[in-house]
GUDRENLO-484087 format. One record per residue (C-alpha): residue in one letter; y negated, z negated, x negated. Coordinates in nm, 2 decimals, m for minus. Example, Ala and Ser with C-alpha at 12.3 -4.5 7.8 and 13.67 -1.06 7.14 Angstrom:
R, A, 0.45, m0.78, m1.23
R, S, 0.11, m0.71, m1.37
//
This chain:
R, M, m0.06, 0.02, m0.01
R, S, m0.34, 0.15, m0.13
R, L, m0.57, m0.13, 0.06
R, D, m0.53, m0.46, 0.16
R, V, m0.66, m0.46, 0.50
R, S, m0.76, m0.80, 0.65
R, P, m0.71, m0.86, 1.06
R, K, m1.07, m0.83, 1.13
R, L, m1.07, m0.52, 0.97
R, L, m0.80, m0.38, 1.10
R, A, m0.88, m0.46, 1.45
R, D, m1.23, m0.26, 1.44
R, A, m1.05, 0.02, 1.27
R, E, m0.79, 0.00, 1.63
R, R, m1.15, m0.01, 1.83
R, G, m1.33, 0.28, 1.62
R, E, m1.53, 0.08, 1.47
R, V, m1.55, 0.06, 1.10
R, R, m1.86, m0.05, 0.95
R, E, m1.86, 0.12, 0.58
R, E, m1.95, m0.22, 0.46
R, D, m1.69, m0.38, 0.50
R, F, m1.42, m0.10, 0.38
R, V, m1.61, m0.05, 0.03
R, E, m1.54, m0.48, 0.02
R, T, m1.15, m0.38, 0.17
R, V, m1.20, m0.17, m0.19
R, R, m1.38, m0.43, m0.42
R, T, m1.10, m0.67, m0.35
R, S, m0.79, m0.41, m0.31
R, L, m0.89, m0.22, m0.59
R, P, m1.10, m0.43, m0.84
R, Y, m1.02, m0.27, m1.13
R, A, m1.10, 0.08, m1.00
R, Y, m1.43, m0.13, m0.84
R, T, m1.55, m0.23, m1.15
R, L, m1.48, 0.08, m1.39
R, I, m1.69, 0.30, m1.13
R, A, m2.00, m0.01, m1.06
R, N, m1.98, m0.03, m1.47
R, L, m2.01, 0.32, m1.47
R, V, m2.33, 0.34, m1.19
R, D, m2.46, 0.04, m1.43
R, D, m2.41, 0.27, m1.80
R, L, m2.59, 0.56, m1.55
R, R, m2.94, 0.37, m1.46
R, D, m2.96, 0.23, m1.76
R, S, m3.02, 0.59, m1.96
R, T, m3.16, 0.90, m1.87
R, T, m2.82, 1.11, m1.87
R, E, m2.70, 1.29, m1.64
R, F, m2.36, 1.11, m1.64
R, A, m2.17, 0.85, m1.80
R, D, m1.79, 0.84, m1.84
R, N, m1.52, 0.63, m1.94
R, H, m1.27, 0.72, m2.25
R, T, m1.11, 0.38, m2.25
R, P, m0.77, 0.42, m2.05
R, P, m0.68, 0.07, m1.80
R, P, m0.47, m0.22, m1.95
R, S, m0.19, m0.16, m1.72
R, E, m0.01, 0.06, m1.51
R, K, m0.18, m0.16, m1.22
R, E, m0.48, m0.09, m1.33
R, R, m0.42, 0.29, m1.42
R, G, m0.28, 0.32, m0.98
R, Q, m0.57, 0.14, m0.83
R, L, m0.77, 0.40, m1.02
R, L, m0.58, 0.65, m0.90
R, R, m0.54, 0.55, m0.56
R, A, m0.96, 0.49, m0.54
R, L, m1.02, 0.86, m0.64
R, S, m0.72, 0.99, m0.47
R, S, m0.86, 0.85, m0.15
R, D, m1.09, 1.09, m0.01
R, A, m1.24, 0.82, 0.22
R, I, m1.21, 0.58, m0.09
R, R, m1.40, 0.82, m0.33
R, G, m1.62, 0.92, m0.06
R, S, m1.71, 0.57, 0.02
R, L, m1.77, 0.45, m0.36
R, E, m1.99, 0.74, m0.42
R, R, m2.22, 0.67, m0.09
R, H, m2.21, 0.31, m0.23
R, F, m2.31, 0.38, m0.55
R, G, m2.55, 0.67, m0.50
R, V, m2.34, 0.92, m0.74
R, T, m2.08, 1.15, m0.74
R, L, m1.77, 1.09, m0.88
R, A, m1.52, 1.31, m1.14
R, F, m1.17, 1.31, m1.24
R, M, m0.97, 1.39, m1.51
R, N, m0.63, 1.25, m1.67
R, C, m0.52, 0.87, m1.58
R, H, m0.80, 0.74, m1.63
R, R, m1.09, 0.93, m1.77
R, V, m1.39, 0.86, m1.54
R, A, m1.74, 1.05, m1.54
R, V, m2.01, 0.97, m1.25
R, F, m2.29, 1.17, m1.21
R, R, m2.67, 1.18, m1.04
R, P, m2.68, 1.36, m0.71
R, E, m2.91, 1.58, m0.88
R, A, m2.64, 1.65, m1.21
R, V, m2.44, 1.82, m0.94
R, G, m2.38, 2.22, m0.97
R, G, m2.56, 2.18, m1.29
R, E, m2.44, 2.32, m1.64
R, T, m2.33, 1.92, m1.72
R, H, m2.11, 1.90, m1.40
R, T, m1.97, 2.20, m1.43
R, R, m1.80, 2.21, m1.76
R, F, m1.67, 1.87, m1.71
R, T, m1.52, 1.94, m1.39
R, S, m1.44, 2.28, m1.53
R, L, m1.08, 2.44, m1.59
R, R, m1.16, 2.45, m2.00
R, S, m1.26, 2.09, m1.98
R, Q, m0.92, 1.96, m1.83
R, I, m0.72, 2.20, m2.10
R, L, m0.87, 2.09, m2.37
R, N, m0.86, 1.68, m2.24
R, Q, m0.51, 1.71, m2.19
R, S, m0.25, 1.54, m2.42
R, P, 0.12, 1.45, m2.47
R, E, 0.06, 1.05, m2.34
R, F, m0.09, 1.17, m2.03
R, R, 0.19, 1.41, m1.90
R, D, 0.32, 1.10, m1.74
R, C, 0.03, 0.93, m1.61
//
């Protein structure tokens, strides 16, 4: 299971009323490694003038890697995190997460980061089974 959903949030969803703030809080508590990694990258981005900030450090264990993969592979989770933090997320390999300023999306740096070429150049044998 990806998220630890509270009975209240489940009841809200059954009624059709889910506040995004409540969903993001569930993501924060259910996937703390992924949430904290993204929050730290957002802080790095806001403290700089660069178009993006990214992570190169592998997660400490498969548990944390799983959190990251679940957060970034779910459209709902990923979209909520992007709206919550006001960024666009990009993801490569098993752990390279980048946060882009919204105005950078579609620009040269973002296009290069998300390109087929970049994906190929960022491959290595240790990522084959991640």
